[in-house]
Wavefront OBJ file of the C-alpha trace (Angstrom):
o trace
v 38.522 5.577 46.052
v 40.075 2.091 45.897
v 42.267 1.126 43.015
v 41.359 -1.834 40.820
v 42.226 -5.055 42.701
v 41.297 -8.698 42.179
v 38.516 -10.085 44.332
v 38.682 -13.037 46.688
v 36.615 -14.973 44.154
v 39.174 -14.254 41.422
v 42.049 -15.247 43.692
v 40.383 -18.591 44.374
v 40.257 -19.184 40.607
v 44.046 -18.859 40.220
v 45.908 -22.091 39.387
v 48.153 -22.152 42.526
v 45.053 -21.776 44.709
v 43.004 -24.301 42.764
v 45.889 -26.760 43.238
v 45.110 -26.620 46.973
v 41.470 -27.705 46.391
v 39.911 -24.635 48.069
v 36.533 -24.844 49.793
v 34.625 -21.844 51.139
v 33.279 -22.743 54.554
v 31.949 -19.343 55.667
v 31.333 -15.770 54.525
v 30.657 -16.547 50.863
v 28.744 -13.258 50.530
v 32.087 -11.464 50.903
v 33.828 -13.203 47.999
v 33.662 -10.039 45.882
v 35.788 -8.084 48.326
v 38.942 -6.638 46.729
v 42.287 -8.149 47.680
v 44.843 -5.392 48.160
v 47.677 -7.709 49.199
v 48.409 -11.252 50.408
v 49.936 -11.752 53.863
v 51.217 -14.989 55.408
v 50.784 -15.131 59.194
v 51.174 -17.751 61.913
v 50.675 -15.586 65.014
v 47.338 -14.791 66.691
v 47.859 -11.027 67.027
v 48.574 -10.437 63.322
v 45.629 -8.004 63.044
v 47.704 -5.245 64.651
v 50.116 -5.389 61.686
v 47.475 -5.199 58.956
v 45.869 -2.202 57.275
v 42.787 -3.771 55.668
v 42.198 -5.414 52.312
v 44.706 -8.218 52.861
v 44.055 -11.891 52.168
v 45.605 -13.750 55.110
v 47.194 -17.191 54.546
v 47.915 -19.489 57.506
v 48.434 -23.131 58.461
v 46.875 -22.446 61.841
v 49.825 -23.680 63.888
v 50.012 -20.445 65.873
v 46.286 -19.904 66.402
v 44.660 -20.087 69.869
v 43.580 -23.511 71.081
v 40.455 -22.335 72.919
v 37.136 -21.282 71.407
v 37.240 -17.790 72.901
v 40.687 -17.198 71.426
v 39.527 -18.297 67.956
v 36.484 -16.032 68.159
v 38.716 -13.126 69.161
v 41.131 -13.895 66.319
v 38.339 -13.849 63.708
v 36.850 -10.719 65.278
v 40.174 -8.865 65.122
v 40.613 -9.746 61.434
v 37.082 -8.616 60.623
v 37.538 -5.386 62.568
v 40.693 -4.453 60.655
v 38.933 -5.138 57.332
v 40.835 -8.062 55.845
v 39.456 -9.514 52.624
v 39.491 -13.106 53.790
v 41.257 -15.895 55.667
v 42.711 -18.969 53.948
v 43.688 -21.937 56.173
v 45.763 -24.806 54.820
v 44.717 -28.117 56.380
v 47.121 -30.808 57.484
v 49.370 -29.284 60.123
v 47.053 -27.882 62.805
v 43.658 -28.797 61.450
v 43.426 -32.127 59.623
v 39.827 -32.640 58.503
v 38.617 -29.051 58.635
v 38.710 -25.791 60.526
v 37.006 -25.699 63.933
v 33.283 -25.122 63.892
v 33.641 -22.184 66.233
v 35.985 -20.489 63.738
v 33.559 -21.066 60.849
v 30.615 -19.807 62.912
v 32.489 -16.667 63.940
v 33.527 -15.963 60.347
v 29.969 -16.483 59.134
v 28.619 -14.046 61.723
v 31.134 -11.376 60.665
v 30.718 -12.036 56.939
v 34.437 -12.839 56.642
v 35.298 -15.284 53.821
v 36.931 -18.367 55.362
v 38.534 -20.809 52.917
v 40.097 -24.238 53.513
v 42.934 -25.537 51.337
v 42.526 -29.311 51.499
v 45.853 -30.020 49.798
v 49.275 -28.678 50.701
v 50.174 -25.686 48.573
v 53.332 -23.555 48.633
v 52.132 -20.168 49.841
v 54.869 -18.437 47.830
v 53.190 -19.493 44.579
v 49.921 -18.009 45.765
v 51.510 -14.718 46.828
v 53.467 -14.459 43.560
v 50.348 -15.061 41.455
v 48.155 -12.643 43.383
v 50.787 -9.923 43.550
v 51.420 -10.271 39.813
v 47.681 -9.921 39.234
v 47.581 -6.804 41.409
v 50.551 -5.234 39.620
v 49.019 -6.022 36.222
v 45.730 -4.476 37.333
v 47.524 -1.382 38.555
v 49.393 -1.076 35.256
v 46.111 -1.446 33.411
v 44.653 1.257 35.620
v 47.638 3.490 34.901
v 47.292 3.004 31.150
v 43.559 3.709 31.360
v 44.251 6.891 33.320
v 46.815 7.986 30.737
v 44.282 7.412 27.960
v 41.713 9.454 29.867
v 44.083 12.398 30.156
v 45.026 12.194 26.475
v 41.452 11.845 25.274
v 40.162 14.859 27.200
v 43.228 16.947 26.363
v 42.393 16.374 22.698
v 38.753 17.277 23.275
v 39.751 20.502 25.049
v 42.090 21.530 22.228
v 39.460 20.734 19.596
v 36.785 22.702 21.455
v 34.483 19.687 21.398
v 30.776 20.159 22.053
v 29.279 18.937 25.304
v 27.569 16.003 23.587
v 30.937 14.684 22.375
v 32.545 15.072 25.804
v 29.672 13.120 27.375
v 29.855 10.431 24.700
v 33.583 9.963 25.260
v 33.093 9.752 29.027
v 30.455 7.039 28.600
v 32.633 5.165 26.102
v 35.719 5.195 28.328
v 33.815 4.198 31.465
v 31.214 1.856 30.009
v 28.701 3.570 32.326
v 25.735 5.905 31.731
v 26.708 9.576 32.026
v 24.377 12.542 32.558
v 25.095 16.287 32.498
v 22.539 18.439 34.297
v 22.189 22.095 35.206
v 21.700 23.409 38.725
v 17.918 23.023 38.364
v 18.388 19.280 37.742
v 17.418 19.549 34.084
v 19.318 17.277 31.714
v 21.632 19.116 29.316
v 23.064 15.971 27.788
v 23.396 12.257 28.386
v 24.727 8.983 27.021
v 23.085 5.783 28.279
v 26.108 3.640 27.323
v 23.905 1.093 25.602
v 21.254 1.005 28.310
v 17.677 2.270 28.074
v 17.573 6.044 27.795
v 13.915 6.030 28.859
v 14.707 4.249 32.109
v 17.762 6.421 32.686
v 15.880 9.724 32.381
v 12.471 8.747 33.740
v 11.667 11.075 36.648
v 15.202 12.446 36.468
v 14.712 15.655 38.459
v 13.230 13.852 41.454
v 15.859 11.128 41.272
v 18.708 13.627 40.926
v 17.637 15.574 43.989
v 18.093 12.406 46.045
v 21.718 12.114 44.909
v 23.644 14.102 47.500
v 27.346 13.235 47.567
v 29.548 14.585 50.340
v 31.992 16.775 48.462
v 32.685 18.437 45.132
v 33.579 15.054 43.654
v 32.199 12.090 45.557
v 30.348 8.822 45.285
v 26.830 8.376 46.634
v 26.620 4.649 47.466
v 22.948 4.836 48.441
v 21.966 5.823 44.894
v 24.948 4.455 42.973
v 26.173 7.655 41.288
v 29.624 9.202 41.080
v 29.117 12.980 40.941
v 31.299 15.998 40.292
v 30.437 19.682 40.096
v 30.951 21.452 36.763
v 32.133 25.058 36.740
v 35.133 27.351 36.804
v 36.255 30.586 38.397
v 33.889 30.083 41.292
v 30.845 29.900 39.036
v 29.340 26.415 39.131
v 26.639 25.735 36.560
v 25.958 22.012 36.631
v 26.783 18.478 37.725
v 28.234 15.547 35.806
v 27.028 12.160 37.011
v 28.280 8.659 36.235
v 26.263 5.666 37.340
v 28.173 2.970 39.213
v 25.813 0.538 40.987
v 26.253 0.459 44.736
v 25.303 -3.195 44.875
v 23.841 -5.981 42.852
v 24.233 -5.953 39.095
v 27.860 -4.878 38.650
v 29.253 -6.728 35.616
v 31.715 -9.472 36.524
v 34.302 -7.868 34.243
v 34.688 -5.068 36.790
v 37.278 -6.271 39.274
v 35.957 -4.213 42.151
v 33.477 -5.061 44.841
v 30.371 -2.878 44.231
v 30.205 -1.568 47.770
v 33.811 -0.357 47.504
v 32.756 2.337 45.047
v 34.107 3.177 41.596
v 37.822 2.721 40.807
v 40.147 5.696 40.906
v 40.270 5.987 37.134
v 36.555 6.782 37.007
v 37.017 9.580 39.509
v 39.807 10.926 37.305
v 37.633 10.456 34.216
v 34.621 12.333 35.531
v 36.758 15.188 36.843
v 38.601 15.511 33.510
v 35.311 15.437 31.631
v 33.908 18.136 33.921
v 37.020 20.266 33.408
v 36.697 19.906 29.640
v 33.039 20.951 29.801
v 33.867 23.948 32.002
v 36.706 25.013 29.713
v 34.490 24.713 26.654
v 31.877 26.897 28.296
v 34.475 29.532 29.161
v 35.712 29.526 25.579
v 32.153 29.956 24.339
v 31.078 32.291 27.127
v 29.768 34.851 24.639
v 27.812 32.215 22.754
v 24.464 30.714 23.661
v 24.292 28.579 26.794
v 24.107 24.812 26.838
v 20.374 24.870 27.499
v 19.816 26.998 24.412
v 22.118 24.761 22.377
v 20.004 21.751 23.316
v 16.828 23.674 22.443
v 18.313 24.537 19.061
v 19.396 20.946 18.465
v 15.895 19.668 19.159
v 14.096 22.324 17.088
v 16.480 21.731 14.197
v 15.919 17.986 14.532
v 12.171 18.527 14.164
v 12.629 20.753 11.114
v 15.063 18.517 9.213
v 14.108 15.052 10.556
v 17.660 14.474 11.831
v 16.475 12.667 15.003
v 13.532 10.391 15.797
v 10.652 12.274 17.371
v 10.681 9.872 20.330
v 14.259 10.895 21.090
v 13.342 14.572 20.757
v 10.448 14.078 23.185
v 12.677 12.248 25.652
v 15.449 14.845 25.584
v 12.956 17.706 25.811
v 11.283 16.073 28.817
v 14.664 15.707 30.526
v 15.188 19.420 29.898
v 11.875 20.238 31.544
v 9.768 20.661 28.379
v 6.993 18.065 28.146
v 5.902 17.595 24.501
v 3.907 14.366 24.753
v 0.132 14.676 25.000
v 0.304 18.422 24.453
v -1.199 20.821 21.925
v 1.812 22.109 19.968
v 2.056 25.413 18.108
v 5.031 26.499 16.009
v 6.018 30.173 16.303
v 8.612 32.181 14.379
v 9.862 35.635 15.329
v 12.033 37.665 12.973
v 12.961 41.219 12.052
v 11.222 42.510 8.963
v 14.557 43.359 7.321
v 17.541 41.002 7.209
v 20.041 43.858 6.916
v 18.397 47.193 7.649
v 19.880 49.998 5.554
v 22.783 47.682 4.721
v 24.451 48.667 7.965
v 24.548 45.357 9.836
v 27.778 43.377 9.539
v 28.215 39.705 10.542
v 29.059 40.419 14.187
v 26.284 42.978 14.593
v 23.827 40.620 12.891
v 24.716 37.840 15.335
v 24.299 40.182 18.297
v 20.975 41.349 16.873
v 19.748 37.767 16.526
v 21.020 36.879 19.999
v 19.158 39.848 21.506
v 15.981 38.763 19.742
v 16.457 35.183 20.987
v 16.881 36.409 24.569
v 13.800 38.613 24.214
v 11.741 35.643 22.993
v 12.969 33.500 25.894
v 12.148 36.196 28.426
v 8.708 36.735 26.878
v 7.950 33.018 27.164
v 8.940 33.081 30.824
v 6.833 36.166 31.531
v 3.858 34.603 29.761
v 4.450 31.406 31.796
v 4.590 29.269 28.657
v 6.491 26.014 28.185
v 8.373 25.806 24.891
v 11.460 24.782 23.012
v 13.010 27.962 21.681
v 16.189 29.101 19.939
v 17.463 30.760 16.795
v 16.769 28.428 13.871
v 18.588 30.331 11.110
v 20.432 33.598 10.596
v 17.283 35.701 10.853
v 14.614 33.829 12.797
v 13.977 32.669 16.348
v 11.683 29.686 16.570
v 9.546 28.363 19.417
v 7.420 25.261 19.776
v 4.751 26.013 22.369
v 3.507 23.051 24.415
v -0.014 23.868 25.623
v -2.355 21.789 27.795
v -5.197 21.829 25.243
v -6.273 23.525 21.975
v -8.531 25.943 23.853
v -5.440 27.623 25.308
v -3.912 28.444 21.900
v -5.289 31.944 21.248
v -4.807 33.036 24.851
v -1.224 31.745 24.917
v -0.271 33.422 21.628
v -1.771 36.736 22.743
v 0.073 36.521 26.059
v 3.348 35.770 24.285
v 2.952 38.605 21.761
v 2.132 41.079 24.529
v 5.054 39.927 26.668
v 7.442 40.152 23.726
v 6.375 43.714 22.986
v 6.850 44.692 26.637
v 10.262 43.011 26.798
v 11.455 44.838 23.703
v 10.053 48.122 24.947
v 11.776 47.637 28.302
v 15.024 46.829 26.513
v 14.790 50.099 24.601
v 13.410 52.318 27.343
v 16.792 52.830 28.977
v 18.224 54.347 25.819
v 15.481 56.057 23.862
v 16.856 56.692 20.335
v 17.363 60.281 19.320
v 14.495 61.678 17.335
v 11.982 59.243 18.815
v 9.108 60.670 20.819
v 9.090 58.878 24.210
v 5.323 59.187 24.269
v 5.170 56.879 21.234
v 7.106 54.244 23.123
v 4.860 54.677 26.141
v 1.844 54.251 23.898
v 3.084 50.883 22.756
v 5.016 51.681 19.585
v 7.735 49.216 18.665
v 11.104 50.904 19.328
v 12.716 49.125 16.408
v 9.898 50.345 14.131
v 10.285 53.863 15.480
v 13.952 53.878 14.604
v 13.336 52.573 11.111
v 14.735 49.060 11.520
v 11.582 47.479 10.195
v 10.081 46.040 13.372
v 9.534 42.444 14.380
v 7.134 39.888 12.923
v 5.564 37.199 15.082
v 4.032 34.363 13.066
v 2.278 31.225 14.285
v 1.456 28.016 12.452
v -1.593 25.845 12.903
v -1.781 23.942 16.185
v -1.181 20.178 16.058
v -1.884 17.340 18.430
v 1.266 15.230 18.165
v 4.997 15.805 18.019
v 5.147 14.051 14.645
v 3.053 16.901 13.211
v 5.094 19.649 14.893
v 7.319 20.141 11.830
v 4.274 21.171 9.779
v 3.374 23.866 12.315
v 6.969 25.153 12.508
v 7.395 25.240 8.711
v 4.055 26.975 8.308
v 5.065 29.596 10.878
v 8.354 30.178 9.051
v 6.536 30.616 5.713
v 3.986 32.984 7.221
v 6.787 35.078 8.757
v 8.489 35.298 5.363
v 5.261 36.272 3.627
v 4.352 38.841 6.294
v 7.505 40.842 5.574
v 5.664 42.544 2.716
v 2.595 43.237 4.857
v 2.618 46.750 6.303
v 0.097 45.977 9.025
v 1.363 45.918 12.611
v -0.443 42.758 13.749
v 0.476 41.173 17.097
v 0.437 37.698 15.529
v 0.387 36.761 11.864
v -1.565 33.593 11.057
v -2.191 31.899 7.740
v -5.445 33.828 6.973
v -3.536 37.127 7.327
v -1.051 36.609 4.516
v -3.624 37.031 1.702
v -2.816 36.652 -1.976
v 0.544 38.410 -1.740
v 1.525 36.168 1.131
v 0.401 33.056 -0.708
v 2.443 34.029 -3.741
v 5.423 34.685 -1.491
v 5.120 31.159 -0.095
v 5.085 29.829 -3.665
v 7.905 32.041 -4.963
v 10.263 29.113 -5.526
v 7.662 27.154 -7.474
v 8.805 26.903 -11.166
v 5.203 27.038 -12.443
v 4.670 30.395 -10.736
v 7.876 31.749 -12.268
v 6.749 30.468 -15.676
v 3.423 32.268 -15.218
v 5.226 35.552 -14.460
v 7.368 35.222 -17.582
v 4.364 34.376 -19.742
v 2.361 37.362 -18.509
v 5.079 40.018 -18.119
v 8.166 38.728 -19.951
v 7.835 40.938 -23.035
v 7.251 44.059 -20.924
v 10.245 43.251 -18.717
v 12.412 42.826 -21.811
v 11.175 46.189 -23.156
v 12.007 47.938 -19.879
v 15.431 46.341 -19.931
v 16.075 47.949 -23.339
v 14.420 51.286 -22.378
v 15.139 51.759 -18.657
v 13.990 55.381 -18.567
v 10.424 54.598 -19.614
v 9.698 52.184 -16.725
v 6.478 50.891 -18.252
v 6.171 48.217 -15.563
v 5.699 50.970 -12.955
v 3.024 52.524 -15.171
v 1.181 49.202 -15.341
v 1.509 48.779 -11.579
v 0.003 52.239 -10.911
v -2.901 51.484 -13.261
v -3.735 48.150 -11.614
v -3.208 49.326 -8.011
v -5.643 52.217 -8.617
v -8.360 49.792 -9.683
v -7.946 50.679 -13.393
v -8.928 54.292 -12.660
v -6.823 56.055 -15.280
v -7.083 59.534 -13.811
v -6.062 58.357 -10.313
v -3.320 56.209 -11.796
v -1.901 59.132 -13.816
v -1.778 61.250 -10.676
v -0.102 58.413 -8.726
v 2.471 58.056 -11.519
v 3.054 61.848 -11.650
v 2.159 61.918 -15.357
v -0.299 63.941 -17.392
v -3.336 62.018 -18.495
v -2.430 62.104 -22.223
v 1.085 60.834 -21.459
v -0.313 58.163 -19.175
v -2.892 57.053 -21.781
v -0.184 56.852 -24.425
v 1.928 54.619 -22.151
v -1.017 52.340 -21.435
v -1.600 51.946 -25.158
v 2.067 51.054 -25.658
v 1.882 48.493 -22.800
v -1.228 46.924 -24.363
v 0.618 46.539 -27.711
v 3.744 45.081 -26.079
v 1.761 42.573 -24.017
v -0.886 42.007 -26.689
v -3.516 42.373 -23.977
v -6.786 44.276 -23.499
v -6.142 46.340 -20.383
v -9.824 47.227 -20.131
v -10.683 43.549 -19.686
v -11.282 42.599 -16.033
v -9.923 39.081 -16.603
v -6.759 40.308 -18.366
v -6.168 42.986 -15.724
v -6.615 40.438 -12.922
v -4.130 38.071 -14.527
v -1.571 40.869 -14.937
v -2.081 42.068 -11.355
v -1.475 38.544 -9.991
v 1.627 38.302 -12.176
v 2.907 41.611 -10.741
v 2.388 40.375 -7.172
v 4.110 37.111 -8.063
v 7.015 39.034 -9.581
v 7.410 40.983 -6.345
v 7.373 37.720 -4.391
v 9.992 36.132 -6.637
v 12.229 39.183 -6.327
v 11.911 39.318 -2.512
v 14.657 37.283 -0.816
l 1 2 3 4 5 6 7 8 9 10 11 12 13 14 15 16 17 18 19 20 21 22 23 24 25 26 27 28 29 30 31 32 33 34 35 36 37 38 39 40 41 42 43 44 45 46 47 48 49 50 51 52 53 54 55 56 57 58 59 60 61 62 63 64 65 66 67 68 69 70 71 72 73 74 75 76 77 78 79 80 81 82 83 84 85 86 87 88 89 90 91 92 93 94 95 96 97 98 99 100 101 102 103 104 105 106 107 108 109 110 111 112 113 114 115 116 117 118 119 120 121 122 123 124 125 126 127 128 129 130 131 132 133 134 135 136 137 138 139 140 141 142 143 144 145 146 147 148 149 150 151 152 153 154 155 156 157 158 159 160 161 162 163 164 165 166 167 168 169 170 171 172 173 174 175 176 177 178 179 180 181 182 183 184 185 186 187 188 189 190 191 192 193 194 195 196 197 198 199 200 201 202 203 204 205 206 207 208 209 210 211 212 213 214 215 216 217 218 219 220 221 222 223 224 225 226 227 228 229 230 231 232 233 234 235 236 237 238 239 240 241 242 243 244 245 246 247 248 249 250 251 252 253 254 255 256 257 258 259 260 261 262 263 264 265 266 267 268 269 270 271 272 273 274 275 276 277 278 279 280 281 282 283 284 285 286 287 288 289 290 291 292 293 294 295 296 297 298 299 300 301 302 303 304 305 306 307 308 309 310 311 312 313 314 315 316 317 318 319 320 321 322 323 324 325 326 327 328 329 330 331 332 333 334 335 336 337 338 339 340 341 342 343 344 345 346 347 348 349 350 351 352 353 354 355 356 357 358 359 360 361 362 363 364 365 366 367 368 369 370 371 372 373 374 375 376 377 378 379 380 381 382 383 384 385 386 387 388 389 390 391 392 393 394 395 396 397 398 399 400 401 402 403 404 405 406 407 408 409 410 411 412 413 414 415 416 417 418 419 420 421 422 423 424 425 426 427 428 429 430 431 432 433 434 435 436 437 438 439 440 441 442 443 444 445 446 447 448 449 450 451 452 453 454 455 456 457 458 459 460 461 462 463 464 465 466 467 468 469 470 471 472 473 474 475 476 477 478 479 480 481 482 483 484 485 486 487 488 489 490 491 492 493 494 495 496 497 498 499 500 501 502 503 504 505 506 507 508 509 510 511 512 513 514 515 516 517 518 519 520 521 522 523 524 525 526 527 528 529 530 531 532 533 534 535 536 537 538 539 540 541 542 543 544 545 546 547 548 549 550 551 552 553 554 555 556 557 558 559 560 561 562 563 564 565 566 567 568 569 570 571 572 573 574 575 576 577 578 579 580 581 582 583
């Protein structure tokens, strides 16, 4: 890549050059060529001593006198790649350069400039060379800042989004990180339109085919480097640098010359930082899952506009616009089965469940955002073509999840578990006493703005279903019943006040007389439909002892336990108490 150099146009704007009253007579389309150096020449075969990128100054006294010689002179300069030719009038050419010279320069696109007043060439060379040195120093300082910035990001373990943001800020160009399937993992439009940047990204990205691990594709205007380490590439980092046309004038590089060296350094350092961060977090969730979690969390807590969520999800390959959306939550029935799961084991347990959900979605051929949304739950937002597909999609997902979990456990059947039960479809986690898995789904919605309602509803249903002993493939709102409804309302102060009003005196009595456990007696009575004989047997008490306890409960609560209305109110209060006590 070329370093940052002034262009012919910028050289012509310098005071020593302007003093010579410059006039472009040919090749004005090449005025944005970079000037690598300034060379003074008065011999016709000077091209053999040049390396390209020079601005040649001459008075013309040594140039050929014949038309063929002038055409050959211009052709040699163009072939070697000089930036331009400046001819001072007055010594060889008085009123202007020969027409044949101008015509030859125009044909080759070589900028040809006349200086109509005498100008000391040394002042021009000093000014241009000073400009080049200053530009190179600026480039050096920018490169040093790039190294320092990404060193700091590596040490801090910055997330991919921050690395991308810094790359866009330092370059002033849009930056995109994609995986090997051309799905966008992160981006920063650098102030431009994100919609235009990401529209049809996969198709556009597949047309960007640079020649090398880090290279510039001038046909599409992208600087690209591969992201990966230890021989395991997992993505590409792309920086847009227009190949022609609308390059800002503040960039002192001709567009067709490609990006400056500092941008190549920048994109490679950014890619190294991303690769290092992934190695450090190699046991954590992948970048794709991180983006899924970011978007699901954004929907749940309103931290990002829904339009941005839709755009980022689309870039990741999940189309949410004009889709029927269904929130799903999957969780273990118990947060900490038997009190045996520590923090590391709990994380591994949640990660396994998250991977199982992802695999089940793939097997069911469903499109969704999915990730762990808290310490116990894995969420998914299904994007379906129409509402008619909802029941079929949920059934397919539930069946696939059960198969995935069975397959995961089939290689190591727990001791004491009958393999025939697993073959028959029993949940291996339920068979081993870990409480099983609950799959809950919210109501389907028609827009992304309503998706939060479906996700929250699914989370509440999953919480309520923990007390339900049925082994349903999918829990929906009608399944949670009264106990589930009370569980959803457990944080409501009015429900807690109702419990205290109905059962407070009995709870206080039990607190003073823990051996009597009158609350359990009341529970047995109500759960047996107020059948005193059945309730006494369930409580393992003789009927006289049970009747005496009921009479004591009636006095403590000042309630008629034979009244259907009073019994119903107490039963609801008991269910509400259980809901309040359940974490």
